[in-house]
Steps between C-alpha positions, in 0.01 A plus 500: 500500500582802710267577780439872545540673835253749638477704818205499744538656856410271793158660552404409144555115569253327732368150536690357214379764248624840402464807284743679270456880468438710185862539412582128541176404309599731214840322484344151526226556241621758253877443500546134572159389347433257788148375561296289750646182575867605446742436786685800658743570779392758760715651771364722788818730547544357861676173411187297398517326149206293359413289198166622382237466223316781327121468570349808351620824329299811534565853371675615815597189689585133459389219730724202573506194705798397711603142404797474749781698663831491305851607542613831351750479222745730693550419872509794740834610644562449868626868501250758558655759278348856450665779306448878539610722203502870443290612202693479175462671167291356211399127522813379678294394807266299278791267425611496862142397600477230237849344597434536866180288467693238297788503759256414797479841650192517745453884519598813312507851657532803269674796677571868475845626609697821504667462164200333332429702180171328416188691587233280690211637297313194338659264752153316543495409131864385513420282802207338326722437202757337715243280656388383156863440402556303822189286426616425157844404607364273769282314254789450265759395758267251689496661841196471716582804698405836362763757585357793690540853366478760789406863475755773445686621827789724589831340584503656847158336569631157405785549739270605783246222461590224730574174297260221526660211682861405476597692182843593384489833316783565239565829325714463181732791440789568265688658788534516872391125556639180621588192298219280381625202719389701797142415430407222741255215420138593560168358417367847404695780324395840374739620230498885439613644175573870437446739199718545202686791674578297807415552862532835681738515786221565743315193382812280560529638854132452564526135384783425747309673784209264430740198512455432133803330339658700230675286243737579205572246222879570504579704194216375300262783382185409341195701375219514751265260328783254425609500864143415617478208274852368540498518888167341529642199316816513712299497823280216371817307423662560842194479728214348282462218246679648200783255470 
């Protein structure tokens, strides 16, 4: 019998007991029709995974007991990979977020750039949707780490912000870049993807001035959303555990 996975943040799990919030309770009770006594898997979004038993289901929360720690179904990659993407039209970034979570990406940064033709109005609702998408993808793929979705920022602010630790920042461009094999091995990589209209000349110059590697995939030209997914997989294959 398949054991269902649920999310509870670390502060909701204390002394071998924990609580699921209203959203997870609705899914457990009303969708999956689980009841007290059923076993479930709970992950805390920070790498912890636990075999648990449902103790009590209330209207807005579910109480569970922790039986023992367990191994997540999908081990975490040794590569700390984060991706930053300029806003794209429609629901294209929904798919990028979903696949990034499945591919072991740790953080996702939405960006505004010169040629971005998507208005930022309503961005908070989009960010909340992306967080829900990332959570559902994490449940399904077996990861115990929940991909972080950051707030919207300008590309130039990303450039100016000092990287945390020893981070290799790589900006992918269809022109004016070096070959992919110029990317050196690194424990942490920030991959930056542009808008559908490509990068502005000033943005490429700004990237180089901040010592960001500009990389071009030879003659291969991909749609912005395809590039973000494909290159995340390539980076995990080259520097992570996707082999």
